[in-house]
C-alpha positions, 0 to 999 in steps of 0.5 A: 374953859381950859378943855376947850382951848386945849382941844382947839390947840390940838386941832390947830396943830394937827391941821397945820401939820397936815397942810405941811404934808398934804402935797395937794391931797384931799383931806378926810376930816372927822367930826365926832359929837355925842350922838353921831360921827361925820366925815367929809372929803375936802379939797382945800385948794379949791375950798370945796367939799367933795363928799360927806357921810354921817350916821344921819344918812338914811342908808347908814341909819337903817344899818346902825342902831345908834350913831355913837358906837364903833359900829356906826363909825365903821359904817361911816368909814365904808360909806365915805370910802365908797363916795370917794371912789365915786368922786375919783379920790384915792389918796387922802390925808386923815384929819382927826381934828383935836380928837385922839386916834382912838375909839370911834375915830380909829374905827372910822379910819380903819374902815375907810382904809379897808374899803380902799382909801389910802392914807 
């Protein structure tokens, strides 16, 4: 029980700090499960998801053997950056949720930066 509340506390703290610094930028939100990793571009002002990518997508699933790996996270990072370009989004704020910036979350962020997203 304490682990869940600590995670939610970190997530709420992270989101609050992002809202203070966002200045109207789109939020790149990351969700990490045991088997997959997901990323969304969310416009909080309009309440709309602009683009999404995950290891469940057909093109990524064909490249990656398992969605719970760093290679899968890198593939999702490059895919979300490509979809952001299609949606004409360049500057985002990175929402890691309650997850530490380490491992798969870090790999997704670095791949998105290399593919052209600025945060």
